N, C-alpha and C positions, 0 to 999 in steps of 0.2 A: 851289261845287262840289256835285255830286249824290251824293257818297259812293262813286262808282266809283273803282277804282284803275286807273291806266294801266299801261303796260308796266313791269316791274320795272327799277329804275334810272333811270327817266325823272326829269328834274329841272325845277325852276322857280326863280324868284328870290323870296326873301322880300320882301314889300312893305314891311316895316319896316326891315330892316338891309341889304338887297340881297345877302345871302349866297346862294350856290347851295345849294339843299336838295332833298331828295327830294319828288317830286310828291305822294306818299302821306302826307307829314307833316301832322299837324293842329296841331303846335306846332313852331316853329322851334327847332332844337337850338342855334343860336347866340344869338339874342336872347331866346328863350323866350316870344315872343308867340304867342297863340292865332291860328291861321289859319282854322279851321273851327269853326262852332257849329251847334247844332241836331241833328236826328236823324242818326245815323251818325257823329257826331264824338264823340270821347271827352270825358267831363266833366273829366278830368284829363289830364296829359301822357301822350302815347303811350308805352306800355311796350315795351321791346325784347323780341323773342322770346327772345334770350339775349345775353350779353356774351361775345364771342369772344376779347377781349383787354383786359386792364387792367394798366397799369404805372404805378407812382407812385415818384417819387424826389425827393430833396432835394439842393440844393447850398448849401453854407455857406462864406462867405468867412471864413477864420480871423482871429482878433484879431491886429493888428499888420501885416496884409497891406495892399497897395494896393487901391484899388477895382477890382472886376472888372466887365466888361461881358459881356452874354450875349445870345444869339439862340436862340429855340426854333424849330426847323425840323421839319416833318413831311413825310415823303416816302412815296409809295405806289408800289410796283412790281408789275407783272403777273407771271404765271408764267414769262415769258421773261427776267425781270430788267430789263425796260425801265421807266424811270420814267414813270408816267402822271400824277402830280401832285406838286407840291412847293409848300409854303406856309411862310412865316415867320409864326408865330402870335403871337409876342411878342418884344420886346426890352427890355432894361433894364440896370440897374447894381446892383451889390451893394457896399455899404460894408462895411468890416470888421465881423465878427460878425453880419451880416445873412444871412438864409436865404430861399430860394424853394423851394417845392414844386411840382412839375410832375406832372400826372396825364394820361395818355393812355388813352382807352378806345375800343374799337371795338364798338359795339352793333349787333346784327343784327336786322332787322325782317322779318317776313313780311307783305308788302302785303295779302294776303287776310285776315290776322288783324286788320287795322286798318279794315276796312269798317264 
């Protein structure tokens, strides 16, 4: 790529993990492989303009309980309340006394800032 940024929100597929990512990304946010090198590409991971949302929480299966199964689901809705995307990002099981911590972050990028 020549360092130009396409229309905001335009996507492409990561050649490494096949995740849909922003065309402006120089590093895949999923597999963290570098996608661009040379002039115009950041030497390190692209930094967000700001973090619009970050939530972290933990679930712990208490001692003496049966095993729990869990699904981590992320849903995105537009301003009319219509679901535009829904993904299961992980599933698993917790034995008694096990803990899982889940972090959700929404990082906002300004494509012009990543030229």
